[in-house]
MDTraj code that builds the backbone (N, CA, C; nanometers):
import mdtraj as md
import numpy as np

residues = "UNK UNK UNK UNK UNK UNK UNK UNK UNK UNK UNK UNK UNK UNK UNK UNK UNK UNK UNK UNK UNK UNK UNK UNK UNK UNK UNK UNK UNK UNK UNK UNK UNK UNK UNK UNK UNK UNK UNK UNK UNK UNK UNK UNK UNK UNK UNK UNK UNK UNK UNK UNK UNK UNK UNK UNK UNK UNK UNK UNK UNK UNK UNK UNK UNK UNK UNK UNK UNK UNK UNK UNK UNK UNK UNK UNK UNK UNK UNK UNK UNK UNK UNK UNK UNK UNK UNK UNK UNK UNK UNK UNK UNK UNK UNK UNK UNK UNK UNK UNK UNK UNK UNK UNK UNK UNK UNK UNK UNK UNK UNK UNK UNK UNK UNK UNK UNK UNK UNK UNK UNK UNK UNK UNK UNK UNK UNK UNK UNK UNK UNK UNK UNK UNK UNK UNK UNK UNK UNK UNK UNK UNK UNK UNK UNK UNK UNK UNK UNK UNK UNK UNK UNK UNK UNK UNK UNK UNK UNK UNK UNK UNK UNK UNK UNK UNK UNK UNK UNK UNK UNK UNK UNK UNK UNK UNK UNK UNK UNK UNK UNK UNK UNK UNK UNK UNK UNK UNK UNK UNK UNK UNK UNK UNK UNK UNK UNK UNK UNK UNK UNK UNK UNK UNK UNK UNK UNK UNK UNK UNK UNK UNK UNK".split()
xyz = np.array([
    [5.1286, 14.1834, 11.6568],
    [5.1574, 14.0474, 11.6117],
    [5.2906, 13.9981, 11.6675],
    [5.3938, 14.0829, 11.6555],
    [5.5242, 14.0439, 11.7067],
    [5.5245, 14.0350, 11.8584],
    [5.4476, 14.1266, 11.9241],
    [5.4408, 14.1215, 12.0700],
    [5.3732, 13.9937, 12.1166],
    [5.2680, 13.9537, 12.0460],
    [5.1978, 13.8302, 12.0820],
    [5.2889, 13.7092, 12.0654],
    [5.3647, 13.7078, 11.9565],
    [5.4570, 13.5969, 11.9334],
    [5.5672, 13.5944, 12.0389],
    [5.6152, 13.7128, 12.0790],
    [5.7184, 13.7193, 12.1820],
    [5.6657, 13.6697, 12.3158],
    [5.5407, 13.7074, 12.3505],
    [5.4812, 13.6592, 12.4750],
    [5.4629, 13.5082, 12.4723],
    [5.4237, 13.4544, 12.3563],
    [5.4052, 13.3096, 12.3445],
    [5.5371, 13.2352, 12.3618],
    [5.6425, 13.2887, 12.3026],
    [5.7729, 13.2247, 12.3173],
    [5.8254, 13.2351, 12.4596],
    [5.7944, 13.3442, 12.5282],
    [5.8411, 13.3616, 12.6654],
    [5.7737, 13.2646, 12.7611],
    [5.6531, 13.2180, 12.7290],
    [5.5805, 13.1259, 12.8163],
    [5.6218, 12.9802, 12.7974],
    [5.7014, 12.9538, 12.6957],
    [5.7433, 12.8160, 12.6710],
    [5.8416, 12.7702, 12.7784],
    [5.8487, 12.6403, 12.8048],
    [5.9459, 12.5886, 12.9028],
    [6.0889, 12.6217, 12.8618],
    [6.1814, 12.6273, 12.9584],
    [6.3196, 12.6651, 12.9253],
    [6.3897, 12.5683, 12.8299],
    [6.3519, 12.4393, 12.8362],
    [6.4203, 12.3401, 12.7521],
    [6.3529, 12.3196, 12.6173],
    [6.2647, 12.4109, 12.5787],
    [6.1955, 12.3958, 12.4500],
    [6.2913, 12.3980, 12.3309],
    [6.3917, 12.4877, 12.3257],
    [6.4830, 12.4845, 12.2103],
    [6.5568, 12.3518, 12.1957],
    [6.5985, 12.2918, 12.3089],
    [6.6679, 12.1638, 12.3005],
    [6.5759, 12.0539, 12.2488],
    [6.4518, 12.0527, 12.2955],
    [6.3567, 11.9507, 12.2495],
    [6.3258, 11.9693, 12.1017],
    [6.3027, 12.0947, 12.0609],
    [6.2738, 12.1209, 11.9198],
    [6.3927, 12.0830, 11.8320],
    [6.5140, 12.1142, 11.8772],
    [6.6321, 12.0771, 11.7998],
    [6.6477, 11.9271, 11.7856],
    [6.6155, 11.8530, 11.8914],
    [6.6234, 11.7068, 11.8843],
    [6.5246, 11.6514, 11.7836],
    [6.4013, 11.7040, 11.7848],
    [6.3001, 11.6558, 11.6894],
    [6.3368, 11.6924, 11.5456],
    [6.3872, 11.8129, 11.5257],
    [6.4274, 11.8526, 11.3900],
    [6.5411, 11.7646, 11.3399],
    [6.6396, 11.7373, 11.4270],
    [6.7507, 11.6506, 11.3873],
    [6.7025, 11.5100, 11.3549],
    [6.6081, 11.4581, 11.4352],
    [6.5561, 11.3238, 11.4092],
    [6.4799, 11.3183, 11.2773],
    [6.3970, 11.4195, 11.2508],
    [6.3205, 11.4208, 11.1256],
    [6.4121, 11.4341, 11.0044],
    [6.5148, 11.5188, 11.0147],
    [6.6080, 11.5334, 10.9030],
    [6.6895, 11.4057, 10.8816],
    [6.7222, 11.3361, 10.9903],
    [6.7930, 11.2085, 10.9762],
    [6.7068, 11.1061, 10.9048],
    [6.5793, 11.0972, 10.9438],
    [6.4880, 11.0045, 10.8756],
    [6.4695, 11.0440, 10.7294],
    [6.4634, 11.1745, 10.7027],
    [6.4497, 11.2193, 10.5638],
    [6.5724, 11.1817, 10.4815],
    [6.6906, 11.1900, 10.5430],
    [6.8121, 11.1508, 10.4714],
    [6.8153, 11.0008, 10.4466],
    [6.7754, 10.9224, 10.5467],
    [6.7750, 10.7765, 10.5313],
    [6.6687, 10.7290, 10.4337],
    [6.5699, 10.8134, 10.4060],
    [6.4656, 10.7732, 10.3113],
    [6.5177, 10.7589, 10.1693],
    [6.6428, 10.7979, 10.1460],
    [6.7002, 10.7842, 10.0122],
    [6.7150, 10.6378, 9.9716],
    [6.7156, 10.5467, 10.0695],
    [6.7253, 10.4042, 10.0355],
    [6.6042, 10.3588, 9.9554],
    [6.4956, 10.4313, 9.9629],
    [6.3758, 10.3984, 9.8856],
    [6.3699, 10.4759, 9.7544],
    [6.4786, 10.5473, 9.7225],
    [6.4818, 10.6252, 9.5995],
    [6.4668, 10.7735, 9.6281],
    [6.4919, 10.8552, 9.5247],
    [6.4774, 10.9989, 9.5404],
    [6.3352, 11.0390, 9.5735],
    [6.3186, 11.1270, 9.6710],
    [6.1867, 11.1703, 9.7147],
    [6.1973, 11.3134, 9.7657],
    [6.0852, 11.3836, 9.7795],
    [6.0893, 11.5239, 9.8242],
    [6.1505, 11.5421, 9.9622],
    [6.1295, 11.4456, 10.0541],
    [6.1853, 11.4591, 10.1886],
    [6.3376, 11.4589, 10.1848],
    [6.3943, 11.3689, 10.1058],
    [6.5406, 11.3646, 10.0949],
    [6.5941, 11.4911, 10.0294],
    [6.5283, 11.5378, 9.9245],
    [6.5755, 11.6592, 9.8580],
    [6.5681, 11.7792, 9.9514],
    [6.4624, 11.7860, 10.0343],
    [6.4521, 11.8949, 10.1310],
    [6.5678, 11.8911, 10.2302],
    [6.5980, 11.7717, 10.2827],
    [6.7100, 11.7595, 10.3763],
    [6.8422, 11.7933, 10.3087],
    [6.8571, 11.7524, 10.1828],
    [6.9798, 11.7813, 10.1092],
    [6.9969, 11.9309, 10.0877],
    [6.8902, 11.9984, 10.0455],
    [6.8980, 12.1427, 10.0224],
    [6.9243, 12.2181, 10.1522],
    [6.8620, 12.1733, 10.2612],
    [6.8851, 12.2384, 10.3901],
    [7.0305, 12.2225, 10.4341],
    [7.0850, 12.1025, 10.4165],
    [7.2236, 12.0790, 10.4565],
    [7.3200, 12.1662, 10.3770],
    [7.3043, 12.1668, 10.2456],
    [7.3951, 12.2448, 10.1617],
    [7.3777, 12.3942, 10.1875],
    [7.2537, 12.4399, 10.1957],
    [7.2286, 12.5819, 10.2155],
    [7.2770, 12.6321, 10.3504],
    [7.2454, 12.5586, 10.4570],
    [7.2876, 12.6012, 10.5905],
    [7.4392, 12.5949, 10.6037],
    [7.5010, 12.4896, 10.5492],
    [7.6472, 12.4785, 10.5570],
    [7.7147, 12.5920, 10.4806],
    [7.6635, 12.6230, 10.3611],
    [7.7227, 12.7316, 10.2831],
    [7.7027, 12.8662, 10.3521],
    [7.5828, 12.8900, 10.4047],
    [7.5581, 13.0152, 10.4743],
    [7.6412, 13.0299, 10.6005],
    [7.6547, 12.9208, 10.6755],
    [7.7342, 12.9247, 10.7984],
    [7.8811, 12.9494, 10.7672],
    [7.9330, 12.8810, 10.6636],
    [8.0730, 12.9011, 10.6246],
    [8.0959, 13.0437, 10.5755],
    [8.0011, 13.0974, 10.4984],
    [8.0155, 13.2342, 10.4493],
    [8.0125, 13.3347, 10.5641],
    [7.9235, 13.3128, 10.6620],
    [7.9160, 13.4037, 10.7763],
    [8.0445, 13.3994, 10.8589],
    [8.0987, 13.2789, 10.8810],
    [8.2240, 13.2683, 10.9558],
    [8.3387, 13.3349, 10.8806],
    [8.3447, 13.3123, 10.7494],
    [8.4525, 13.3723, 10.6704],
    [8.4450, 13.5242, 10.6725],
    [8.3248, 13.5793, 10.6649],
    [8.3111, 13.7247, 10.6639],
    [8.3407, 13.7845, 10.8012],
    [8.2862, 13.7264, 10.9074],
    [8.2991, 13.7849, 11.0407],
    [8.4387, 13.7667, 11.1000],
    [8.5027, 13.6532, 11.0730],
    [8.6296, 13.6225, 11.1392],
    [8.7515, 13.6399, 11.0496],
    [8.7331, 13.6514, 10.9188],
    [8.8481, 13.6622, 10.8297],
    [8.8435, 13.7876, 10.7428],
    [8.7367, 13.8043, 10.6656],
    [8.7338, 13.9125, 10.5677],
    [8.7139, 14.0488, 10.6329],
    [8.6108, 14.0632, 10.7147],
    [8.5779, 14.1933, 10.7713],
    [8.6890, 14.2488, 10.8612],
    [8.7496, 14.1717, 10.9529],
    [8.8598, 14.2285, 11.0324],
    [8.9780, 14.2731, 10.9471],
    [9.0113, 14.1973, 10.8439],
    [9.1240, 14.2352, 10.7593],
    [9.0899, 14.3540, 10.6694],
    [8.9638, 14.3625, 10.6300],
    [8.9225, 14.4783, 10.5517],
    [8.9321, 14.6057, 10.6346],
    [8.8976, 14.5975, 10.7632],
    [8.9115, 14.7133, 10.8509],
    [9.0587, 14.7539, 10.8663],
    [9.1466, 14.6542, 10.8786],
    [9.2893, 14.6861, 10.8884],
    [9.3408, 14.7502, 10.7604],
    [9.2940, 14.7004, 10.6459],
    [9.3381, 14.7565, 10.5184],
    [9.2922, 14.9000, 10.5020],
    [9.1689, 14.9286, 10.5395],
    [9.1168, 15.0650, 10.5265],
    [9.1820, 15.1578, 10.6287],
    [9.2050, 15.1085, 10.7510],
    [9.2620, 15.1932, 10.8554],
    [9.4100, 15.2211, 10.8366],
    [9.4882, 15.1199, 10.7978],
    [9.6322, 15.1364, 10.7796],
    [9.6741, 15.0723, 10.6481],
    [9.6449, 15.1357, 10.5370],
    [9.6763, 15.0744, 10.4067],
    [9.8254, 15.0591, 10.3820],
    [9.9081, 15.1471, 10.4395],
    [10.0522, 15.1360, 10.4166],
    [10.1118, 15.0140, 10.4862],
    [10.0509, 14.9723, 10.5958],
    [10.1028, 14.8574, 10.6708],
    [10.0457, 14.7260, 10.6206],
    [9.9163, 14.7269, 10.5924],
    [9.8480, 14.6030, 10.5528],
    [9.8111, 14.6055, 10.4053],
    [9.9007, 14.6535, 10.3201],
    [9.8724, 14.6627, 10.1766],
    [9.8546, 14.5250, 10.1131],
    [9.9209, 14.4238, 10.1688],
    [9.9121, 14.2909, 10.1080],
    [9.7721, 14.2324, 10.1189],
    [9.6924, 14.2786, 10.2162],
    [9.5531, 14.2354, 10.2217],
    [9.4778, 14.2798, 10.0970],
    [9.5147, 14.3974, 10.0446],
    [9.4523, 14.4436, 9.9213],
    [9.4816, 14.3513, 9.8046],
    [9.6045, 14.2993, 9.7987],
    [9.6387, 14.2034, 9.6927],
    [9.5537, 14.0781, 9.7058],
    [9.5366, 14.0317, 9.8281],
    [9.4564, 13.9115, 9.8490],
    [9.3104, 13.9344, 9.8120],
    [9.2582, 14.0521, 9.8452],
    [9.1194, 14.0821, 9.8102],
    [9.1017, 14.0884, 9.6589],
    [9.1974, 14.1474, 9.5902],
    [9.1886, 14.1539, 9.4436],
    [9.1924, 14.0140, 9.3833],
    [9.2802, 13.9284, 9.4338],
    [9.2857, 13.7906, 9.3843],
    [9.1554, 13.7168, 9.4123],
    [9.0973, 13.7429, 9.5293],
    [8.9691, 13.6804, 9.5602],
    [8.8579, 13.7276, 9.4688],
    [8.8568, 13.8562, 9.4362],
    [8.7560, 13.9075, 9.3433],
    [8.7756, 13.8516, 9.2030],
    [8.9018, 13.8306, 9.1644],
    [8.9268, 13.7729, 9.0319],
    [8.8747, 13.6295, 9.0221],
    [8.8676, 13.5607, 9.1352],
    [8.8117, 13.4251, 9.1327],
    [8.6654, 13.4253, 9.0909],
    [8.5951, 13.5341, 9.1232],
    [8.4537, 13.5428, 9.0850],
    [8.4366, 13.5486, 8.9341],
    [8.5422, 13.5854, 8.8630],
    [8.5332, 13.5909, 8.7164],
    [8.5168, 13.4531, 8.6547],
    [8.5456, 13.3477, 8.7304],
    [8.5289, 13.2134, 8.6767],
    [8.3829, 13.1809, 8.6500],
    [8.2926, 13.2584, 8.7088],
    [8.1508, 13.2339, 8.6859],
    [8.1004, 13.2870, 8.5541],
    [8.1777, 13.3704, 8.4859],
    [8.1390, 13.4256, 8.3562],
    [8.2365, 13.3763, 8.2505],
    [8.1838, 13.3206, 8.1432],
    [8.2698, 13.2638, 8.0399],
    [8.3505, 13.3711, 7.9677],
    [8.2964, 13.4891, 7.9544],
    [8.3659, 13.5933, 7.8778],
    [8.4897, 13.6455, 7.9497],
    [8.4892, 13.6456, 8.0822],
    [8.6041, 13.6976, 8.1584],
    [8.6652, 13.5892, 8.2480],
    [8.6359, 13.4637, 8.2190],
    [8.6854, 13.3560, 8.3049],
    [8.8369, 13.3442, 8.3022],
    [8.9003, 13.3961, 8.1958],
    [9.0458, 13.3877, 8.1870],
    [9.1126, 13.4672, 8.2985],
    [9.0444, 13.5697, 8.3511],
    [9.1013, 13.6487, 8.4601],
    [9.1145, 13.5679, 8.5885],
    [9.0353, 13.4621, 8.6005],
    [9.0430, 13.3787, 8.7202],
    [9.1581, 13.2812, 8.7199],
    [9.2321, 13.2722, 8.6090],
    [9.3450, 13.1795, 8.6043],
    [9.4595, 13.2240, 8.6949],
    [9.4774, 13.3559, 8.7087],
    [9.5864, 13.4066, 8.7925],
    [9.5701, 13.3651, 8.9388],
    [9.4557, 13.3933, 9.0039],
    [9.4431, 13.3494, 9.1434],
    [9.4448, 13.1984, 9.1586],
    [9.3916, 13.1255, 9.0596],
    [9.3978, 12.9799, 9.0679],
    [9.5422, 12.9308, 9.0618],
    [9.6222, 12.9920, 8.9735],
    [9.7630, 12.9544, 8.9665],
    [9.8364, 12.9823, 9.0962],
    [9.8096, 13.1001, 9.1550],
    [9.8718, 13.1334, 9.2834],
    [9.8272, 13.0360, 9.3915],
    [9.6972, 13.0048, 9.3930],
    [9.6430, 12.9151, 9.4947],
    [9.7031, 12.7757, 9.4839],
    [9.7031, 12.7196, 9.3629],
    [9.7561, 12.5845, 9.3452],
    [9.9073, 12.5804, 9.3665],
    [9.9776, 12.6841, 9.3208],
    [10.1224, 12.6863, 9.3387],
    [10.1626, 12.6913, 9.4850],
    [10.1003, 12.7822, 9.5607],
    [10.1324, 12.7924, 9.7033],
    [10.0884, 12.6667, 9.7767],
    [9.9709, 12.6139, 9.7414],
    [9.9239, 12.4918, 9.8068],
    [10.0157, 12.3738, 9.7825],
    [10.0598, 12.3576, 9.6576],
    [10.1511, 12.2472, 9.6269],
    [10.2851, 12.2645, 9.6976],
    [10.3355, 12.3881, 9.7016],
    [10.4635, 12.4119, 9.7691],
    [10.4532, 12.3844, 9.9188],
    [10.3440, 12.4290, 9.9813],
    [10.3268, 12.4040, 10.1239],
    [10.3101, 12.2556, 10.1527],
    [10.2325, 12.1859, 10.0680],
    [10.2121, 12.0424, 10.0892],
    [10.3429, 11.9656, 10.0725],
    [10.4199, 12.0005, 9.9683],
    [10.5469, 11.9316, 9.9453],
    [10.6474, 11.9629, 10.0560],
    [10.6589, 12.0911, 10.0902],
    [10.7523, 12.1274, 10.1968],
    [10.7129, 12.0685, 10.3309],
    [10.5832, 12.0722, 10.3626],
    [10.5381, 12.0138, 10.4884],
    [10.5566, 11.8632, 10.4927],
    [10.5303, 11.7972, 10.3791],
    [10.5497, 11.6525, 10.3755],
    [10.6953, 11.6130, 10.3921],
    [10.7857, 11.6917, 10.3309],
    [10.9285, 11.6598, 10.3419],
    [10.9820, 11.6876, 10.4819],
    [10.9553, 11.8086, 10.5329],
    [11.0123, 11.8474, 10.6621],
    [10.9369, 11.7900, 10.7807],
    [10.8083, 11.7610, 10.7628],
    [10.7297, 11.7128, 10.8758],
    [10.7158, 11.5630, 10.8848],
    [10.7273, 11.4920, 10.7726],
    [10.7045, 11.3476, 10.7736],
    [10.8206, 11.2704, 10.7132],
    [10.8564, 11.3036, 10.5903],
    [10.9520, 11.2213, 10.5163],
    [11.0908, 11.2240, 10.5808],
    [11.1466, 11.3433, 10.5988],
    [11.2821, 11.3543, 10.6543],
    [11.2884, 11.3040, 10.7989],
    [11.1926, 11.3383, 10.8887],
    [11.1982, 11.2813, 11.0243],
    [11.1898, 11.1292, 11.0268],
    [11.1092, 11.0690, 10.9376],
    [11.1031, 10.9239, 10.9344],
    [11.2345, 10.8635, 10.8870],
    [11.2995, 10.9280, 10.7905],
    [11.4299, 10.8788, 10.7455],
    [11.5318, 10.8880, 10.8592],
    [11.5315, 10.9998, 10.9308],
    [11.6243, 11.0139, 11.0427],
    [11.5969, 10.9105, 11.1513],
    [11.4683, 10.8828, 11.1769],
    [11.4347, 10.7849, 11.2804],
    [11.4731, 10.6435, 11.2402],
    [11.4764, 10.6166, 11.1103],
    [11.5099, 10.4814, 11.0641],
    [11.6596, 10.4590, 11.0496],
    [11.7402, 10.5649, 11.0575],
    [11.8861, 10.5506, 11.0494],
    [11.9374, 10.5167, 11.1892],
    [11.9524, 10.3877, 11.2159],
    [11.9935, 10.3396, 11.3472],
    [12.1270, 10.2674, 11.3362],
    [12.1938, 10.2607, 11.4466],
    [12.3235, 10.1944, 11.4503],
    [12.3059, 10.0428, 11.4421],
    [12.3990, 9.9773, 11.3740],
    [12.3997, 9.8305, 11.3657],
    [12.5181, 9.7739, 11.4435],
    [12.5700, 9.8526, 11.5345],
    [12.6793, 9.8072, 11.6203],
    [12.6209, 9.7571, 11.7517],
    [12.6358, 9.6285, 11.7854],
    [12.5761, 9.5773, 11.9102],
    [12.6289, 9.6476, 12.0342],
    [12.7504, 9.7010, 12.0278],
    [12.8064, 9.7673, 12.1457],
    [12.7283, 9.8920, 12.1843],
    [12.6556, 9.9513, 12.0901],
    [12.5774, 10.0714, 12.1209],
    [12.4520, 10.0403, 12.2009],
    [12.4147, 9.9135, 12.2112],
    [12.2918, 9.8755, 12.2805],
    [12.3189, 9.7962, 12.4071],
    [12.4422, 9.7959, 12.4530],
    [12.4746, 9.7253, 12.5756],
    [12.5251, 9.5851, 12.5489],
    [12.5344, 9.5092, 12.6556],
    [12.5846, 9.3730, 12.6473],
    [12.4693, 9.2737, 12.6494],
    [12.4993, 9.1517, 12.6074],
    [12.3993, 9.0463, 12.6077],
    [12.3424, 9.0216, 12.4693],
    [12.2628, 8.9143, 12.4626],
    [12.2049, 8.8750, 12.3333],
    [12.0971, 8.9714, 12.2858],
    [12.0353, 9.0483, 12.3783],
    [11.9305, 9.1418, 12.3374],
    [11.9855, 9.2540, 12.2505],
    [12.1141, 9.2809, 12.2588],
    [12.1727, 9.3860, 12.1754],
    [12.1617, 9.3515, 12.0277],
    [12.1714, 9.2218, 11.9955],
    [12.1593, 9.1820, 11.8554],
    [12.0175, 9.2005, 11.8039],
    [11.9198, 9.1940, 11.8926],
    [11.7815, 9.2173, 11.8491],
    [11.7637, 9.3604, 11.8002],
    [11.8286, 9.4552, 11.8681],
    [11.8218, 9.5945, 11.8243],
    [11.8989, 9.6169, 11.6949],
    [11.9970, 9.5312, 11.6663],
    [12.0709, 9.5410, 11.5410],
    [11.9896, 9.4839, 11.4259],
    [11.9240, 9.3709, 11.4501],
    [11.8478, 9.3044, 11.3444],
    [11.7227, 9.3837, 11.3082],
    [11.6647, 9.4547, 11.4061],
    [11.5389, 9.5262, 11.3819],
    [11.5513, 9.6293, 11.2699],
    [11.6490, 9.7214, 11.2701],
    [11.6572, 9.8172, 11.1577],
    [11.6917, 9.7505, 11.0255],
    [11.7676, 9.6396, 11.0310],
    [11.7997, 9.5692, 10.9063],
    [11.6728, 9.5127, 10.8435],
    [11.5868, 9.4527, 10.9270],
    [11.4598, 9.4000, 10.8758],
    [11.3722, 9.5129, 10.8232],
    [11.3739, 9.6272, 10.8925],
    [11.2929, 9.7411, 10.8495],
    [11.3365, 9.7912, 10.7123],
    [11.4665, 9.8080, 10.6932],
    [11.5168, 9.8571, 10.5648],
    [11.4926, 9.7547, 10.4550],
    [11.5192, 9.6269, 10.4838],
    [11.4985, 9.5225, 10.3832],
    [11.3514, 9.5107, 10.3454],
    [11.2620, 9.5204, 10.4444],
    [11.1191, 9.5139, 10.4137],
    [11.0719, 9.6323, 10.3323],
    [11.1255, 9.7517, 10.3612],
    [11.0887, 9.8696, 10.2828],
    [11.1332, 9.8560, 10.1380],
    [11.2572, 9.8087, 10.1183],
    [11.3067, 9.7893, 9.9817],
    [11.2242, 9.6839, 9.9088],
    [11.1890, 9.5756, 9.9792],
    [11.1087, 9.4706, 9.9163],
    [10.9704, 9.5214, 9.8787],
    [10.9084, 9.6029, 9.9675],
    [10.7757, 9.6567, 9.9367],
    [10.7804, 9.7518, 9.8176],
    [10.8855, 9.8329, 9.8087],
    [10.8984, 9.9221, 9.6936],
    [10.9269, 9.8440, 9.5658],
    [11.0021, 9.7349, 9.5774],
    [11.0318, 9.6529, 9.4597],
    [10.9073, 9.5843, 9.4065],
    [10.8078, 9.5639, 9.4932],
    [10.6841, 9.4994, 9.4482],
    [10.6127, 9.5814, 9.3422],
    [10.6395, 9.7106, 9.3363],
    [10.5740, 9.7970, 9.2385],
    [10.6616, 9.8198, 9.1149],
    [10.7660, 9.7407, 9.0994],
    [10.8519, 9.7511, 8.9812],
    [10.7962, 9.6626, 8.8707],
    [10.7764, 9.7202, 8.7561],
    [10.7245, 9.6465, 8.6412],
    [10.8207, 9.6676, 8.5243],
    [10.8691, 9.5585, 8.4681],
    [10.9605, 9.5677, 8.3552],
    [10.9551, 9.4417, 8.2719],
    [10.9807, 9.4563, 8.1452],
    [10.9795, 9.3413, 8.0546],
    [11.1117, 9.2662, 8.0642],
    [11.1048, 9.1387, 8.0428],
    [11.2249, 9.0561, 8.0468],
    [11.3104, 9.0843, 7.9237],
    [11.4402, 9.1007, 7.9454],
    [11.5318, 9.1341, 7.8361],
    [11.6293, 9.0190, 7.8131],
    [11.6988, 9.0253, 7.7012],
    [11.7963, 8.9219, 7.6663],
    [11.9243, 8.9411, 7.7470],
    [12.0010, 8.8336, 7.7557],
    [12.1270, 8.8403, 7.8289],
    [12.1180, 8.7660, 7.9604],
    [12.2241, 8.6912, 7.9938],
    [12.2216, 8.6109, 8.1155],
    [12.2188, 8.6985, 8.2400],
    [12.3011, 8.8026, 8.2423],
    [12.3063, 8.8892, 8.3599],
    [12.1736, 8.9609, 8.3809],
    [12.1150, 9.0098, 8.2744],
    [11.9863, 9.0782, 8.2868],
    [11.8766, 8.9818, 8.3282],
    [11.8843, 8.8570, 8.2812],
    [11.7843, 8.7583, 8.3216],
    [11.7950, 8.7276, 8.4705],
    [11.9191, 8.7165, 8.5197],
    [11.9381, 8.6936, 8.6635],
    [11.8855, 8.8116, 8.7443],
    [11.9152, 8.9325, 8.6980],
    [11.8649, 9.0520, 8.7666],
    [11.7125, 9.0567, 8.7651],
    [11.6518, 9.0187, 8.6546],
    [11.5063, 9.0185, 8.6451],
    [11.4461, 8.9193, 8.7439],
    [11.5063, 8.7987, 8.7545],
    [11.4546, 8.7001, 8.8490],
    [11.4740, 8.7466, 8.9928],
    [11.5859, 8.8135, 9.0202],
    [11.6101, 8.8643, 9.1553],
    [11.5077, 8.9703, 9.1933],
    [11.4794, 9.0612, 9.1007],
    [11.3805, 9.1656, 9.1283],
    [11.2429, 9.1047, 9.1501],
    [11.2072, 9.0051, 9.0713],
    [11.0780, 8.9394, 9.0882],
    [11.0694, 8.8689, 9.2229],
    [11.1788, 8.8054, 9.2654],
    [11.1780, 8.7361, 9.3940],
    [11.1633, 8.8346, 9.5100],
    [11.2419, 8.9421, 9.5045],
    [11.2316, 9.0427, 9.6108],
    [11.0942, 9.1092, 9.6090],
    [11.0412, 9.1352, 9.4892],
    [10.9075, 9.1931, 9.4796],
    [10.8011, 9.1008, 9.5344],
    [10.8179, 8.9694, 9.5158],
    [10.7226, 8.8751, 9.5741],
    [10.7226, 8.8806, 9.7254],
    [10.8425, 8.8932, 9.7845],
    [10.8499, 8.9089, 9.9302],
    [10.7815, 9.0385, 9.9734],
    [10.8022, 9.1443, 9.8962],
    [10.7376, 9.2717, 9.9290],
    [10.5870, 9.2649, 9.9190],
    [10.5356, 9.1956, 9.8181],
    [10.3899, 9.1811, 9.8058],
    [10.3327, 9.1010, 9.9218],
    [10.4117, 9.0112, 9.9766],
    [10.3652, 8.9383, 10.0939],
    [10.3655, 9.0227, 10.2196],
    [10.4544, 9.1209, 10.2270],
    [10.4611, 9.2073, 10.3449],
    [10.3520, 9.3127, 10.3467],
    [10.3078, 9.3549, 10.2297],
    [10.2075, 9.4619, 10.2249],
    [10.0786, 9.4217, 10.2959],
    [10.0179, 9.3035, 10.2705],
    [9.8974, 9.2656, 10.3466],
    [9.9232, 9.2545, 10.4962],
    [10.0437, 9.2090, 10.5351],
    [10.0755, 9.2018, 10.6772],
    [10.0766, 9.3406, 10.7406],
    [10.1351, 9.4369, 10.6703],
    [10.1381, 9.5742, 10.7225],
    [9.9984, 9.6338, 10.7318],
    [9.9166, 9.6103, 10.6284],
    [9.7792, 9.6620, 10.6307],
    [9.7006, 9.5985, 10.7442],
    [9.7171, 9.4670, 10.7623],
    [9.6480, 9.3998, 10.8724],
    [9.6921, 9.4505, 11.0081],
    [9.8232, 9.4762, 11.0233],
    [9.8722, 9.5298, 11.1502],
    [9.8177, 9.6698, 11.1768],
    [9.8069, 9.7510, 11.0710],
    [9.7507, 9.8856, 11.0880],
    [9.6052, 9.8795, 11.1307],
    [9.5265, 9.7904, 11.0678],
    [9.3863, 9.7764, 11.1064],
    [9.3736, 9.7210, 11.2480],
    [9.4624, 9.6286, 11.2847],
    [9.4548, 9.5698, 11.4184],
    [9.4895, 9.6703, 11.5269],
    [9.5814, 9.7616, 11.4970],
    [9.6215, 9.8613, 11.5966],
    [9.5330, 9.9846, 11.5973],
    [9.4396, 9.9947, 11.5013],
    [9.3534, 10.1134, 11.4947],
    [9.2464, 10.1074, 11.6031],
])
top = md.Topology()
chain = top.add_chain()
for i, resn in enumerate(residues, 1):
    res = top.add_residue(resn, chain, resSeq=i)
    for name in ("N", "CA", "C"):
        top.add_atom(name, md.element.get_by_symbol(name[0]), res)
traj = md.Trajectory(xyz[None], top)
C-alpha cells in the first residue's frame, strides 16, 4: 500500500506541491471569508486549522531551537549551565496554572516573568527612546551657532516651537476644577488657553503622521 502510494506520488509533476498549496490556501481563504454570512462549519474548520497548525509549529520551533539544545547543555555540563535548570523549573511551574488545586505555584514564574518584562520595557523605553529624544531636542538657541544670515534664526525658532508645542499638547490633558482666588483664576484661564492650543496641534500632528506614512 505504501509502495503504491509512493509510486503514485513520484509520477506527479514537479510543481504539484506548489499547485496543491495554492488551492488549499485559496479554499481556506474563502472559508475564512464565509464568516460574513455567519458562523458555519467551513469557517470553524479554517479557524481550527489555523490555531492548531500555528500552535504546533510554534511548539516544534520552541522545542527544536530553544528547549532541546539548552536541555542538552544542562545535562552535559550542569555546573556551567545550572541556570537553565532554574528556567526549566519555572517553566514547569507555569503548567500548574492549569490545575486549580496547585495553581498558586504558578504565581512565582508569573511574577518573575512580569517583573523582568516590565523592567526591560521600562529600561529599553528610557534608554532607547525617551532619553535620546530628549537629547535630540536640546538644541542651542544662539544664532551664532548656526552661521550668519537670517536662516540662523530659523534654526533658533524651530526648537522653541517644538518645546512650546510639546508643553501645549501635554497641557491639553490637564483637567482641574476652577478654584477661588484671582491668581488661581488667572492660572486656570492660562492653562485652558494653552491646552486649547495643544488640542489644536494634536490633530495636525496625527494628520502629518498619516500623510508621511
